[in-house]
C-alpha positions as CSV (number, residue, x, y, z in Angstrom):
1,M,-0.1,0.4,0.1
2,D,1.3,3.3,-1.0
3,R,2.0,5.8,2.0
4,D,3.1,8.6,0.5
5,I,-0.6,9.8,-0.3
6,E,-0.5,13.4,-0.3
7,I,-4.0,14.7,1.2
8,S,-5.2,17.9,0.2
9,V,-6.0,20.2,2.2
10,T,-7.7,23.8,1.2
11,P,-7.7,27.0,3.3
12,E,-11.4,26.3,3.9
13,A,-10.7,23.3,5.6
14,A,-7.5,24.8,7.8
15,R,-9.4,27.5,8.8
16,G,-12.1,25.4,10.1
17,E,-9.8,23.2,12.0
18,L,-8.5,26.3,14.1
19,R,-12.1,26.7,15.5
20,A,-12.5,29.8,18.6
21,G,-12.3,27.2,21.2
22,R,-8.8,25.9,20.3
23,S,-7.5,29.7,19.6
24,I,-8.5,30.9,23.0
25,T,-6.5,27.6,24.5
26,L,-3.6,28.3,22.6
27,W,-3.5,32.4,23.2
28,F,-4.1,31.3,26.8
29,L,-0.6,29.2,26.5
30,F,1.0,32.1,24.8
31,F,0.3,34.6,27.3
32,L,1.2,32.3,30.1
33,F,4.6,31.9,28.1
34,S,5.6,35.7,27.8
35,L,4.6,35.6,31.9
36,A,7.1,33.0,32.5
37,L,9.5,34.6,30.0
38,G,9.1,38.3,31.5
39,Y,9.3,37.0,35.3
40,P,12.7,38.4,35.6
41,T,11.6,41.8,35.5
42,L,9.1,40.7,39.1
43,N,12.1,40.6,41.3
44,R,15.3,39.5,39.7
45,Y,16.3,43.2,38.4
46,D,14.9,46.2,38.1
47,P,14.8,47.1,34.4
48,R,14.7,50.8,35.3
49,D,18.5,50.4,35.5
50,L,18.9,49.5,31.9
51,G,17.8,52.9,30.2
52,P,15.2,56.1,30.2
53,D,13.1,54.1,28.5
54,Q,11.9,51.8,31.2
55,V,12.0,54.9,33.9
56,A,9.2,57.1,31.6
57,Y,7.3,54.0,31.7
58,Y,7.1,53.0,35.2
59,R,6.5,56.4,35.9
60,M,3.4,56.4,33.4
61,T,2.0,53.0,34.9
62,M,1.9,55.0,38.6
63,G,0.1,57.7,36.5
64,D,3.0,59.9,36.9
65,N,3.8,61.1,32.8
66,A,6.0,64.0,32.4
67,P,6.1,65.8,29.1
68,T,9.6,66.2,29.2
69,E,10.0,62.8,29.0
70,I,10.0,62.9,25.2
71,P,9.5,60.5,23.5
72,F,8.5,57.9,25.4
73,C,6.1,60.3,27.5
74,F,3.7,60.0,24.0
75,R,3.3,55.9,23.7
76,V,0.7,55.6,26.3
77,L,-0.9,52.3,25.3
78,V,1.2,49.8,27.0
79,P,1.5,51.7,30.3
80,S,-2.3,52.3,30.2
81,V,-3.1,48.8,29.7
82,A,-0.8,48.4,32.9
83,K,-2.0,50.6,34.7
84,P,-5.0,48.3,36.2
85,F,-3.4,45.3,37.0
86,Y,-0.8,47.5,39.1
87,L,-3.6,49.2,41.1
88,L,-4.7,45.6,41.7
89,A,-1.5,44.2,42.6
90,R,-0.1,47.0,45.1
91,G,0.4,46.0,47.9
92,R,-1.1,42.8,47.5
93,V,1.8,40.7,45.7
94,A,4.7,40.3,48.3
95,T,8.3,40.7,47.1
96,W,7.0,41.1,43.1
97,N,7.4,44.9,42.1
98,P,3.8,45.9,41.3
99,V,4.3,48.4,38.6
100,W,6.4,45.8,36.9
101,L,3.9,43.3,37.2
102,G,1.5,45.7,35.8
103,M,3.2,46.0,32.8
104,L,4.7,42.6,32.2
105,I,0.8,41.5,32.2
106,S,0.1,44.4,29.7
107,N,3.1,43.4,27.1
108,S,2.0,39.5,27.6
109,L,-1.3,40.5,26.3
110,F,0.1,41.7,23.4
111,C,2.8,39.1,22.8
112,A,0.4,36.4,23.0
113,T,-2.3,37.8,21.0
114,F,1.1,38.9,18.3
115,S,1.8,35.3,18.4
116,L,-1.9,34.2,18.1
117,V,-2.6,36.3,14.7
118,L,0.8,34.9,13.7
119,L,-0.6,31.5,13.7
120,W,-4.0,32.1,11.9
121,M,-1.4,33.4,9.0
122,G,1.3,30.7,9.0
123,Y,-1.8,28.0,9.3
124,R,-3.6,29.2,6.3
125,I,-0.3,29.7,4.6
126,L,1.2,26.5,5.4
127,C,-1.5,24.3,6.0
128,N,0.1,22.8,8.5
129,L,-0.9,23.7,12.2
130,P,2.2,21.9,13.9
131,L,4.6,23.8,11.6
132,A,2.7,27.2,12.5
133,L,2.8,26.5,16.2
134,L,7.4,25.8,16.2
135,G,7.0,29.4,14.1
136,C,5.5,31.1,16.9
137,T,7.4,29.4,19.2
138,L,10.6,30.4,17.4
139,V,9.6,34.3,17.8
140,L,9.1,33.3,21.7
141,L,12.4,31.7,21.8
142,N,14.4,34.7,19.8
143,Y,16.6,36.5,22.1
144,A,14.2,39.7,21.1
145,V,11.1,38.7,23.0
146,P,12.3,38.2,26.8
147,D,15.2,41.0,26.4
148,L,13.2,43.6,24.6
149,W,9.8,42.9,24.3
150,L,9.1,41.7,28.2
151,S,11.7,43.7,30.1
152,G,9.8,47.1,30.4
153,F,9.9,48.2,27.1
154,I,6.3,48.4,25.3
155,D,7.5,47.3,21.6
156,A,5.4,44.0,22.0
157,S,2.4,46.4,21.3
158,E,3.9,47.9,17.9
159,A,5.0,44.4,16.9
160,C,1.1,43.1,17.9
161,L,-0.6,45.9,16.1
162,L,2.0,45.3,12.9
163,I,0.9,41.8,12.5
164,A,-2.2,42.5,12.8
165,V,-2.4,45.0,9.9
166,A,-0.5,42.1,7.6
167,W,-3.5,39.6,9.2
168,F,-6.5,42.0,8.1
169,M,-5.0,42.8,4.6
170,F,-4.7,38.7,4.3
171,S,-7.9,38.2,5.1
172,D,-9.3,41.0,3.1
173,K,-10.7,43.0,5.5
174,W,-9.3,46.2,5.2
175,W,-12.2,48.0,6.7
176,V,-10.4,47.2,9.9
177,L,-7.4,49.2,9.4
178,P,-8.2,52.8,10.8
179,I,-8.9,50.8,14.6
180,I,-5.4,49.6,14.5
181,G,-3.9,52.3,13.0
182,F,-5.7,54.6,15.6
183,L,-4.1,52.2,18.6
184,G,-0.8,52.1,16.9
185,G,-0.5,56.0,17.3
186,L,-1.0,55.1,20.8
187,A,1.6,52.8,20.9
188,K,4.6,54.1,19.5
189,Q,5.2,57.0,16.9
190,S,7.0,55.0,14.7
191,F,3.7,52.9,14.0
192,L,2.8,55.6,11.5
193,P,5.5,55.2,9.1
194,F,6.3,51.0,9.3
195,A,2.5,50.5,8.8
196,T,2.3,53.1,6.3
197,I,4.8,51.6,4.2
198,F,4.5,48.0,5.0
199,A,0.4,48.3,3.8
200,T,1.1,50.5,0.8
201,V,3.4,47.9,-0.3
202,W,1.5,45.1,0.2
203,W,-1.1,46.9,-1.6
204,L,0.9,47.3,-4.4
205,T,2.6,44.5,-4.7
206,M,-0.7,42.5,-5.0
207,E,-2.3,40.6,-8.4
208,K,-4.0,43.6,-10.4
209,S,-7.2,41.7,-10.5
210,N,-7.2,41.6,-6.7
211,R,-6.8,45.4,-6.1
212,R,-9.6,48.1,-5.4
213,C,-9.7,51.2,-5.1
214,G,-11.7,50.9,-1.7
215,Q,-8.9,49.0,-0.4
216,L,-6.6,52.1,-1.0
217,L,-9.4,54.5,1.0
218,W,-8.9,52.1,4.0
219,L,-5.1,52.0,3.6
220,V,-5.0,56.1,3.2
221,G,-7.6,55.4,6.9
222,L,-5.0,53.6,8.7
223,G,-2.3,56.8,8.5
224,A,-4.6,58.8,9.1
225,A,-5.9,57.1,12.1
226,A,-2.6,56.8,13.1
227,S,-1.6,60.4,12.5
228,V,-4.8,61.6,14.9
229,S,-4.3,60.0,17.8
230,I,-0.3,60.5,17.7
231,I,-1.3,64.5,17.5
232,Y,-4.2,63.6,20.1
233,V,-1.4,61.7,22.5
234,H,1.1,65.1,22.1
235,W,-1.7,67.4,23.1
236,S,-3.5,65.6,26.1
237,V,-0.1,65.1,27.3
238,A,2.2,68.2,26.5
239,G,-0.8,70.9,26.3
240,S,-0.2,71.8,22.7
241,L,-0.8,70.6,19.2
242,M,1.8,69.1,17.0
243,M,1.9,67.6,13.8
244,P,3.6,64.1,13.4
245,W,6.5,65.2,10.6
246,T,7.4,68.1,13.1
247,M,7.7,65.4,15.8
248,A,9.7,63.5,13.3
249,S,12.1,66.5,12.2
250,R,12.7,66.6,16.2
251,W,14.6,63.2,16.0
252,W,17.2,64.4,13.7
253,E,20.6,63.5,15.5
254,E,24.2,65.5,14.2
255,G,26.7,63.4,12.5
256,G,26.7,62.0,9.1
257,F,24.1,59.4,8.0
258,F,26.4,56.6,7.7
259,E,27.8,57.7,11.0
260,N,25.0,57.2,12.7
261,L,24.1,53.9,11.0
262,L,27.0,52.2,11.5
263,F,26.7,53.3,15.3
264,A,23.3,51.7,15.5
265,I,24.3,48.5,13.8
266,G,27.7,48.6,14.6
267,D,27.0,46.7,18.0
268,R,26.8,43.0,18.8
269,R,23.8,43.5,20.2
270,F,21.9,44.4,18.0
271,W,22.2,41.0,15.9
272,Y,21.3,39.2,18.8
273,P,18.2,38.4,17.3
274,F,19.3,37.7,13.5
275,V,22.2,35.6,14.4
276,W,20.4,32.3,13.6
277,L,16.9,33.6,12.3
278,V,17.9,35.4,8.9
279,P,20.6,32.4,7.7
280,L,18.0,29.8,8.5
281,G,14.3,32.2,7.2
282,V,16.0,33.5,4.5
283,W,15.5,30.4,2.2
284,R,12.2,29.4,2.4
285,L,10.5,33.1,1.9
286,N,8.7,32.0,-1.5
287,R,6.6,29.7,0.1
288,F,4.8,33.2,1.5
289,P,2.6,35.4,-0.7
290,K,4.7,38.4,-2.4
291,P,3.0,41.1,-0.5
292,W,4.1,40.1,2.6
293,V,7.6,39.5,1.6
294,M,7.8,43.0,-0.2
295,A,6.1,44.7,2.6
296,T,8.4,43.3,5.1
297,G,12.0,44.4,3.3
298,A,10.5,47.4,2.2
299,T,9.9,48.3,6.0
300,T,12.6,47.0,6.9
301,L,14.8,49.1,4.7
302,F,13.2,52.0,6.1
303,A,13.6,50.8,10.0
304,L,17.4,51.0,8.8
305,W,17.3,54.3,7.4
306,L,15.9,55.6,10.4
307,A,18.6,54.1,12.2
308,G,20.9,56.2,10.3
309,Y,18.6,59.5,10.5
310,S,17.6,59.2,14.2
311,D,20.2,57.3,15.7
312,I,18.0,54.8,17.6
313,G,21.2,53.4,19.7
314,T,23.5,50.8,19.8
315,G,22.3,47.4,20.2
316,D,18.8,48.5,19.6
317,S,16.9,45.9,17.2
318,R,13.9,46.1,18.1
319,A,12.2,48.1,15.5
320,V,13.7,45.6,12.9
321,F,13.0,42.5,14.7
322,N,9.4,43.5,15.0
323,I,9.0,43.8,11.4
324,I,10.9,40.9,10.0
325,G,10.6,38.8,13.5
326,P,7.2,37.4,12.4
327,L,7.7,35.9,9.0
328,F,11.7,35.3,9.2
329,S,10.6,32.9,12.3
330,M,7.4,31.1,10.3
331,S,9.8,30.8,7.2
332,A,12.6,29.1,9.4
333,A,10.1,26.9,10.9
334,S,9.4,25.7,7.4
335,L,12.7,25.0,6.4
336,I,13.9,22.8,9.8
337,A,10.6,20.9,10.1
338,D,8.8,20.3,6.8
339,E,10.0,17.4,5.1
340,K,7.2,17.7,2.2
341,P,8.6,18.6,-0.8
342,W,7.2,22.4,-1.6
343,S,5.0,21.2,-4.9
344,P,2.9,23.8,-7.0
345,S,-0.7,22.1,-5.9
346,R,0.7,23.3,-2.5
347,R,1.3,26.5,-3.2
348,N,-1.8,27.2,-4.8
349,R,-3.7,27.0,-1.7
350,K,-3.4,30.1,-0.3
351,L,-6.2,32.8,-0.5
352,K,-7.3,34.3,-3.5
353,T,-7.3,37.5,-2.5
354,L,-3.5,37.4,-2.8
């Protein structure tokens, strides 16, 4: 009897297997994994010793958002979600720092949601739940997650919202993009250019027959909503109106562009998230939708340009990982675990909207 019969799995069948109950269970597991990865912030060390970012977010969670702590004071989403958990934990968690507990829960919520959305995308594309789960595991085990997402920063929210942009375009639900844009502006100022470039390149690289003017309108709404939320946060915190492009002009650092860029990426810490991710992830990118690959590449180039423009600092790879981490982790999973050859019939199982 022939054991090499390939079972055909359509996207509709794959979608049906990952029902709501299983998705909720997996989200809860991702949340618990994130709490465990970020546990050292509770009483092993104080993230405030690592830099001004964490000091500002610590104060914001406690309700003291000083407008002088620029630009951190305008990144209100994660501290706002963390504040209720801090208030509930204050005086009730023994040796744990209640502020960092609130921040850890907040970041873990975004980290778990990011992982679930990535799982949906990986499952719909690869039609293989174990492969998709492995891709999510590779993300969570990356250096960037415990050391950058779950250590008092706020970048888990930006990564979560960026993958949400990809998911809703992938699912042809473009009308959700303005909602994601508004939340992204509350999360971090860099979300505006990253998401706008990502979504624009995605739309431009879609099949012409699948591009519609309505999609372009929702794409414009994404950028507009993010701009409105950034302006609103600046007004509510600093008491003045300022356009996003005016804020961006203040990020310029003295020195040459290439000098700033080399300083930003020259430190070995910049490469910790990518030392295995890029070599393993680059080989199977042809399995993934062209719009996702091209949008990731273009946005990554912009992030590197921004490093030269604004001097993001030595060893700071958060922005680049937030962009390429999802795609490259899923691609690496398909390289190391999928033994079946990639046939044209499997390639054609992608959504027709792509």
